[in-house]
DOKE-935357 format. One line per 2 residues: number of its first residue (from 1); their letters; for each residue z negated, y, x of N, C-alpha, C. Coordinates in steps of 0.02 Angstrom, whole numbers, plus 50000, padded with zeros to 5 digits. Example, Ala and Ser with C-alpha at 12.3 -4.5 7.8 and 13.67 -1.06 7.14 Angstrom:
# residues 2
1 = as = 49610/49716/50660/49610/49775/50615/49610/49835/50660 | 49646/49888/50642/49643/49947/50684/49606/50002/50645 .
This chain:
# residues 225
1 = my = 44136/52388/56305/44147/52315/56301/44084/52282/56273 | 44093/52243/56220/44036/52207/56191/44019/52145/56233 .
3 = sl = 43954/52130/56237/43932/52073/56277/43905/52017/56232 | 43926/51956/56246/43904/51898/56208/43865/51850/56252 .
5 = lv = 43812/51821/56225/43775/51768/56259/43792/51703/56224 | 43819/51655/56262/43838/51589/56235/43786/51538/56259 .
7 = vd = 43752/51506/56210/43699/51459/56226/43717/51390/56199 | 43736/51344/56243/43756/51277/56222/43749/51230/56282 .
9 = de = 43722/51171/56270/43713/51124/56325/43778/51087/56343 | 43831/51096/56303/43896/51065/56317/43940/51115/56355 .
11 = ek = 43955/51098/56417/43995/51144/56459/44063/51158/56430 | 44095/51106/56400/44162/51116/56373/44162/51165/56314 .
13 = ir = 44108/51166/56276/44102/51214/56221/44095/51284/56249 | 44052/51292/56299/44044/51358/56330/44109/51382/56361 .
15 = ti = 44147/51337/56392/44209/51355/56425/44260/51381/56376 | 44268/51347/56320/44319/51368/56271/44299/51433/56237 .
17 = ir = 44233/51443/56226/44211/51507/56196/44222/51564/56246 | 44208/51550/56310/44220/51601/56362/44294/51620/56364 .
19 = ky = 44337/51569/56362/44409/51581/56366/44433/51626/56309 | 44414/51610/56249/44436/51650/56192/44399/51716/56188 .
21 = ge = 44335/51717/56208/44297/51778/56207/44323/51830/56256 | 44338/51808/56316/44365/51854/56366/44435/51878/56347 .
23 = fe = 44473/51835/56314/44539/51855/56289/44533/51912/56239 | 44479/51910/56199/44467/51962/56149/44434/52024/56179 .
25 = gy = 44419/52021/56244/44390/52080/56277/44315/52082/56281 | 44281/52026/56267/44208/52024/56270/44184/52005/56340 .
27 = ki = 44126/52029/56359/44094/52008/56420/44050/51948/56402 | 44060/51891/56435/44026/51829/56418/43974/51809/56469 .
29 = te = 43914/51794/56445/43861/51765/56486/43845/51696/56458 | 43841/51645/56501/43828/51577/56479/43760/51552/56503 .
31 = vs = 43725/51515/56460/43666/51477/56480/43670/51410/56445 | 43636/51360/56473/43643/51292/56447/43585/51267/56405 .
33 = ng = 43533/51308/56396/43477/51286/56354/43439/51346/56326 | 43395/51331/56278/43358/51384/56244/43309/51422/56287 .
35 = ie = 43277/51387/56334/43229/51420/56378/43263/51473/56420 | 43322/51456/56447/43360/51505/56487/43381/51563/56443 .
37 = av = 43399/51549/56380/43420/51602/56335/43364/51652/56322 | 43304/51626/56310/43247/51670/56298/43233/51714/56359 .
39 = ev = 43237/51684/56418/43223/51721/56480/43275/51774/56493 | 43339/51758/56483/43391/51807/56498/43389/51864/56447 .
41 = ck = 43368/51850/56386/43363/51902/56335/43305/51951/56349 | 43257/51929/56388/43202/51974/56409/43227/52025/56459 .
43 = kq = 43280/52007/56496/43305/52050/56550/43366/52090/56530 | 43405/52063/56482/43468/52095/56463/43473/52104/56388 .
45 = df = 43515/52151/56368/43531/52160/56298/43602/52134/56285 | 43611/52104/56226/43677/52078/56207/43695/52104/56138 .
47 = dl = 43760/52106/56125/43783/52128/56059/43782/52071/56009 | 43785/52009/56034/43784/51951/55990/43769/51888/56030 .
49 = ii = 43736/51840/55997/43721/51775/56029/43754/51720/55989 | 43790/51676/56024/43817/51616/55993/43771/51559/56016 .
51 = ld = 43735/51529/55969/43679/51486/55985/43686/51416/55954 | 43686/51366/55997/43689/51296/55972/43621/51275/55946 .
53 = im = 43620/51232/55896/43556/51209/55868/43528/51151/55909 | 43569/51099/55920/43545/51038/55951/43548/51044/56028 .
55 = mp = 43491/51062/56058/43488/51068/56130/43423/51037/56155 | 43422/51011/56216/43360/50984/56245/43310/51039/56261 .
57 = el = 43248/51022/56267/43193/51067/56286/43174/51116/56231 | 43220/51157/56209/43206/51206/56157/43266/51210/56110 .
59 = dg = 43258/51190/56047/43315/51189/56002/43334/51260/55980 | 43390/51265/55946/43416/51330/55927/43371/51368/55880 .
61 = fs = 43338/51333/55833/43293/51367/55786/43235/51399/55823 | 43204/51361/55869/43147/51387/55908/43169/51444/55953 .
63 = tc = 43229/51436/55982/43256/51489/56025/43267/51553/55986 | 43296/51547/55927/43307/51604/55883/43241/51639/55867 .
65 = rk = 43190/51600/55850/43125/51627/55833/43094/51666/55891 | 43100/51638/55952/43071/51670/56011/43108/51735/56027 .
67 = ir = 43173/51733/56023/43213/51793/56039/43198/51849/55989 | 43193/51830/55925/43181/51880/55873/43112/51912/55876 .
69 = es = 43067/51883/55916/43001/51914/55925/43006/51981/55960 | 43058/51989/56000/43064/52051/56039/43131/52086/56033 .
71 = kd = 43183/52051/56010/43250/52080/56007/43282/52068/55939 | 43316/52120/55914/43353/52113/55851/43427/52107/55868 .
73 = ip = 43447/52047/55889/43516/52035/55909/43550/51990/55857 | 43610/52008/55833/43645/51964/55786/43656/51895/55816 .
75 = ii = 43649/51842/55775/43655/51773/55799/43703/51734/55755 | 43750/51699/55786/43791/51650/55752/43770/51581/55778 .
77 = ml = 43750/51537/55733/43728/51470/55754/43785/51419/55751 | 43785/51374/55800/43832/51319/55801/43795/51254/55789 .
79 = sa = 43824/51209/55752/43793/51144/55741/43845/51091/55728 | 43832/51031/55755/43876/50974/55743/43863/50946/55673 .
81 = rg = 43808/50969/55642/43791/50946/55576/43801/51002/55525 | 43829/50983/55468/43840/51034/55416/43790/51028/55360 .
83 = ee = 43731/51000/55375/43681/50988/55323/43655/51053/55294 | 43644/51053/55229/43621/51114/55195/43554/51137/55222 .
85 = yd = 43510/51089/55239/43444/51108/55264/43450/51151/55327 | 43495/51131/55373/43504/51170/55434/43527/51241/55419 .
87 = ki = 43573/51247/55372/43599/51313/55355/43544/51356/55324 | 43508/51327/55276/43455/51365/55242/43402/51386/55293 .
89 = hg = 43381/51340/55336/43330/51355/55386/43354/51411/55433 | 43417/51407/55453/43444/51458/55496/43446/51526/55463 .
91 = fe = 43469/51528/55401/43473/51592/55365/43404/51620/55350 | 43355/51576/55339/43287/51599/55328/43259/51631/55391 .
93 = lg = 43282/51609/55450/43261/51640/55513/43297/51706/55526 | 43348/51720/55484/43383/51784/55490/43447/51782/55530 .
95 = id = 43476/51722/55540/43540/51720/55577/43594/51753/55534 | 43648/51773/55567/43700/51810/55532/43757/51766/55507 .
97 = dy = 43768/51709/55540/43821/51664/55519/43808/51595/55548 | 43844/51546/55522/43833/51475/55539/43902/51442/55543 .
99 = vv = 43916/51410/55600/43981/51378/55610/43970/51304/55627 | 44006/51260/55593/43999/51188/55603/44050/51164/55654 .
101 = kp = 44027/51124/55703/44072/51092/55752/44106/51032/55719 | 44167/51016/55737/44212/51055/55780/44237/51117/55743 .
103 = fs = 44247/51171/55779/44266/51234/55747/44330/51261/55778 | 44361/51307/55742/44420/51341/55768/44396/51400/55811 .
105 = pr = 44414/51402/55876/44393/51458/55918/44417/51525/55891 | 44476/51526/55861/44502/51589/55833/44460/51612/55775 .
107 = el = 44440/51564/55732/44397/51583/55675/44330/51607/55700 | 44303/51574/55751/44239/51595/55779/44243/51667/55804 .
109 = mm = 44298/51684/55839/44306/51752/55864/44312/51802/55807 | 44342/51782/55751/44346/51826/55693/44277/51839/55664 .
111 = rv = 44237/51787/55664/44169/51794/55639/44127/51837/55686 | 44137/51828/55751/44102/51869/55800/44118/51943/55788 .
113 = ka = 44182/51958/55782/44205/52027/55771/44175/52055/55707 | 44174/52015/55653/44148/52038/55589/44073/52053/55593 .
115 = vi = 44035/52008/55625/43962/52016/55629/43945/52078/55671 | 43979/52087/55728/43966/52145/55771/43983/52209/55734 .
117 = sr = 44040/52210/55700/44062/52269/55662/44012/52286/55608 | 43989/52235/55572/43942/52246/55517/43875/52271/55544 .
119 = hh = 43853/52243/55599/43789/52262/55628/43789/52335/55651 | 43844/52356/55683/43848/52424/55707/43858/52474/55651 .
121 = sa = 43897/52456/55600/43908/52502/55545/43845/52512/55505 | 43803/52460/55500/43739/52465/55465/43694/52514/55500 .
123 = gd = 43696/52513/55567/43654/52557/55606/43678/52629/55603 | 43742/52640/55590/43771/52707/55588/43774/52736/55518 .
125 = nn = 43749/52698/55469/43755/52720/55399/43704/52774/55382 | 43729/52835/55371/43685/52890/55356/43698/52917/55285 .
127 = ek = 43717/52873/55240/43734/52896/55172/43672/52921/55136 | 43683/52958/55082/43629/52986/55042/43584/52931/55016 .
129 = hk = 43519/52946/55014/43471/52895/54992/43489/52869/54923 | 43494/52803/54917/43519/52772/54856/43471/52717/54834 .
131 = tf = 43455/52717/54770/43409/52666/54743/43437/52638/54678 | 43407/52582/54656/43427/52550/54593/43364/52519/54562 .
133 = da = 43357/52526/54496/43300/52498/54460/43323/52462/54398 | 43293/52403/54387/43306/52365/54325/43243/52325/54310 .
135 = eg = 43209/52344/54255/43145/52313/54237/43098/52320/54297 | 43072/52264/54324/43025/52269/54380/43058/52262/54448 .
137 = lh = 43124/52262/54449/43160/52256/54513/43180/52325/54538 | 43158/52341/54599/43176/52405/54631/43211/52391/54697 .
139 = id = 43269/52424/54706/43307/52415/54768/43318/52482/54801 | 43297/52487/54863/43309/52547/54904/43364/52528/54953 .
141 = ft = 43425/52549/54939/43482/52531/54981/43476/52560/55051 | 43457/52623/55055/43455/52657/55119/43400/52629/55163 .
143 = gr = 43343/52615/55135/43287/52587/55173/43289/52511/55179 | 43338/52480/55144/43343/52406/55143/43277/52375/55123 .
145 = iv = 43251/52399/55065/43187/52375/55039/43197/52351/54968 | 43171/52292/54953/43173/52265/54885/43101/52251/54863 .
147 = ti = 43083/52276/54804/43016/52261/54778/43023/52231/54708 | 42978/52186/54693/42975/52154/54627/42906/52166/54598 .
149 = dg = 42904/52202/54542/42841/52221/54510/42793/52253/54560 | 42822/52296/54602/42781/52334/54649/42766/52299/54715 .
151 = kk = 42786/52236/54722/42771/52199/54783/42835/52190/54824 | 42831/52208/54889/42890/52204/54932/42910/52131/54943 .
153 = vd = 42976/52119/54941/43003/52052/54952/43039/52050/55019 | 43023/52001/55061/43056/51993/55125/43117/51948/55116 .
155 = mt = 43175/51971/55136/43237/51933/55131/43270/51929/55199 | 43316/51882/55205/43357/51877/55265/43408/51933/55264 .
157 = pk = 43436/51952/55322/43486/52005/55323/43545/51992/55275 | 43566/51929/55272/43624/51914/55229/43606/51917/55155 .
159 = ey = 43543/51900/55138/43522/51908/55068/43525/51981/55047 | 43502/52025/55091/43507/52097/55076/43580/52117/55065 .
161 = dl = 43623/52097/55111/43693/52116/55107/43724/52092/55042 | 43710/52029/55024/43739/51999/54964/43712/52034/54902 .
163 = lf = 43647/52045/54899/43617/52077/54840/43643/52149/54833 | 43645/52186/54888/43667/52256/54884/43740/52259/54860 .
165 = ym = 43781/52213/54885/43851/52213/54865/43858/52198/54791 | 43821/52148/54767/43827/52128/54697/43800/52182/54650 .
167 = vt = 43746/52214/54671/43718/52268/54629/43766/52328/54627 | 43795/52344/54684/43843/52399/54687/43902/52386/54641 .
169 = nk = 43919/52321/54633/43975/52301/54590/43950/52268/54526 | 43893/52290/54502/43862/52259/54442/43909/52262/54382 .
171 = gi = 43908/52207/54343/43950/52203/54284/44020/52179/54298 | 44037/52170/54362/44104/52149/54381/44104/52075/54401 .
173 = al = 44152/52037/54376/44159/51967/54395/44183/51964/54467 | 44143/51935/54512/44160/51931/54583/44177/51859/54601 .
175 = tr = 44239/51849/54622/44259/51781/54641/44225/51761/54706 | 44223/51696/54719/44194/51671/54782/44232/51700/54841 .
177 = ek = 44298/51701/54835/44339/51726/54890/44323/51799/54906 | 44315/51840/54855/44301/51912/54865/44232/51921/54896 .
179 = li = 44183/51883/54872/44116/51889/54900/44115/51870/54974 | 44147/51814/54991/44150/51793/55061/44185/51845/55104 .
181 = td = 44242/51870/55081/44281/51917/55120/44245/51984/55128 | 44215/52010/55074/44185/52076/55077/44115/52076/55107 .
183 = vw = 44076/52023/55095/44008/52022/55120/44005/51994/55191 | 44044/51941/55204/44043/51911/55271/44092/51947/55318 .
185 = gy = 44144/51977/55289/44188/52019/55329/44244/51982/55365 | 44258/51920/55347/44315/51886/55378/44355/51850/55324 .
187 = dy = 44415/51830/55341/44458/51797/55291/44426/51733/55265 | 44438/51719/55202/44409/51660/55169/44444/51597/55193 .
189 = yg = 44406/51548/55214/44435/51487/55243/44424/51426/55198 | 44401/51435/55136/44397/51380/55090/44329/51346/55085 .
191 = dd = 44281/51364/55129/44215/51333/55126/44167/51381/55092 | 44152/51369/55028/44109/51415/54991/44037/51391/54989 .
193 = rt = 44020/51339/55028/43951/51315/55028/43904/51366/55059 | 43928/51405/55106/43887/51457/55136/43866/51507/55082 .
195 = ld = 43913/51527/55039/43898/51573/54985/43847/51543/54937 | 43858/51480/54917/43812/51448/54870/43741/51443/54899 .
197 = th = 43736/51430/54964/43671/51426/54997/43635/51493/54993 | 43672/51547/55005/43640/51613/55002/43623/51634/54931 .
199 = ik = 43663/51615/54883/43647/51629/54813/43582/51594/54795 | 43575/51532/54818/43514/51493/54805/43452/51528/54836 .
201 = ll = 43460/51550/54899/43405/51586/54932/43389/51651/54896 | 43441/51687/54876/43431/51752/54843/43396/51743/54776 .
203 = rs = 43416/51693/54738/43383/51680/54674/43309/51664/54683 | 43295/51626/54735/43225/51609/54750/43185/51673/54766 .
205 = sl = 43215/51718/54804/43182/51780/54824/43170/51827/54764 | 43216/51826/54716/43212/51871/54659/43164/51847/54605 .
207 = ge = 43142/51785/54609/43094/51760/54560/43121/51764/54489 | 43083/51794/54443/43105/51797/54373/43168/51838/54363 .
209 = yr = 43183/51881/54412/43243/51924/54405/43305/51889/54431 | 43299/51825/54446/43359/51785/54461/43406/51784/54401 .
211 = kf = 43378/51800/54343/43419/51801/54282/43477/51850/54286 | 43470/51900/54332/43524/51949/54339/43585/51921/54376 .
213 = lv = 43575/51866/54412/43631/51834/54448/43662/51781/54403 | 43717/51798/54374/43750/51753/54326/43805/51714/54360 .
215 = tl = 43804/51648/54349/43857/51605/54376/43916/51604/54327 | 43974/51617/54354/44036/51614/54314/44072/51550/54333 .
217 = rg = 44065/51499/54293/44091/51434/54309/44166/51436/54326 | 44183/51410/54384/44253/51408/54406/44279/51474/54433 .
219 = vg = 44236/51525/54434/44259/51591/54458/44216/51615/54516 | 44152/51627/54502/44107/51654/54553/44042/51676/54522 .
221 = yr = 44023/51739/54534/43959/51764/54510/43966/51836/54485 | 43915/51858/54446/43913/51927/54423/43840/51950/54420 .
223 = fe = 43827/52011/54442/43760/52040/54434/43760/52077/54368 | 43718/52054/54322/43719/52079/54254/43649/52095/54230 .
225 = v = 43638/52158/54211/43573/52180/54186/43577/52186/54110 .
């Protein structure tokens, strides 16, 4: 049984997540603020954390940062605001997904399932060592290492996932729907801003080699060398 930590100062939000989470077979632990979340994570391990951003005492970003100092636990952030800055900041901290309130509990559970599945399959991946090189860009798929002109580049987990997927499918026109479905692992719900945010982050990380990420107007993107 997978265990989830739900961190939100709104009791009604925690209650509905518990209801749907337990229905899906998850063990649910609730806390009402970031300080409690940090403390409970020191004592227990969880398979995933659902973390609200706007909380008293310690906000979600600070809570995420503190937890990640000692634990590598997948995190889905909740926010009443859908501002791009919040999403970018969250993804830069290494969160796995971002959900805007009000949200569909069923969709949230689908995202929970996808993130947990992806996290565990990544840990179990023992495929043959695989690399890719183009000009000064070097990608080590197995080691999850990207270097540009010999210098290692630090990326968020989702940037790695997106880059690896696009490189694996290089030369192929990838629609927004396919990228969301295959990289994020859940059905496409019509909001492609998450994808655009990650493309923006990825281009920034790749520097001059952002040229390999080609925008296909009205379609999606293609990795082209």
